[in-house]
N, C-alpha and C positions, 0 to 999 in steps of 0.2 A: 296122470290122473289123481295120484295121491295128494298133489298140491291143491286140487279143486275140492277134495273131500275135507282137507284141513281148513281151507278158507270157509267152506260151508259150515263146518262144525264150529269154527271160531265165531262166525257171524251168528249162529244159533245161540251160543253161550252169551254173547253180548246182548242179544235181544232179550234173553231170559233175565239177565242182570238188570237191564233197563226197565223191564216190566216189573220186576220186584221193587225197584226204587220208586216207580210210578205208583204202584200199589201202596207202598209205605207212606208216600206223600199224601195220597188220597185219604188213607186211614187217619193220618195225623191231622189233616185239615178237618175231617169230620169230627174227630175227638175234640179239637179246639172249638169248633163251631157249637157243638152240643154242650160241652162242659163249661167253657168260659163265656162265650157270647150268650148262650141260652140262660145262664144264671143271671147276667146283668139285666136281661129283659124282664125276668120274673120279679126282681127286687122292686119293692115299692119305695119310691122316693117322695118325701114330703115336698109339697110345692110351697111357694110363698103364700102366706096366709093360712097355713095348715093349723089345725087345732090339736093341742096336746090332750090325749085321752088318759084318764086315770081310773082307778078302781075304787069303788065305795068300800070303806072299811067295815061297814055294817052288813051289806048284802052282796057285795062282790060284782055289782053291775058296772059296766064301763060307761063313762059319760065324759063330756068335755070338761076340762079342768075349770074353765071360767064359770060353769054352771054349778060348781060344787060349793059345799059349806065346809070351811076349814076349821079344824080344832087342833091346835098345837101342830103336831107333825102328821096328822091324819086328815083325809078328805072324805066327805060323805056326800051322797047324792041328794039328801034332804035333811031338814032340821030334825025330823022324827028319828032318823037313824043316828044322828049325832047324839040326841038325848038318850036313846036306848043304849048306845055304846057307853056313854058316861055313867049310866046307872049300873050297868053290868060289869064294868071294869074299874 
């Protein structure tokens, strides 16, 4: 009889160990899915033909770089802001 108890107890221990490994694997998979794969889906990737956005040095508004007015190393959204910047600085 003691041989059956030993075999039953041993099988029970093996089942618990396998269950722990399965649980760890499932938790690892979920962590990978939410931390690594989820991050890559949220990232915005520029497509071909995307437009570079810049900030106006005068008012701080964002606009496409191609629509801006450049003055040395600064970009402005309009001539008015470029002139105001030149007078105040």
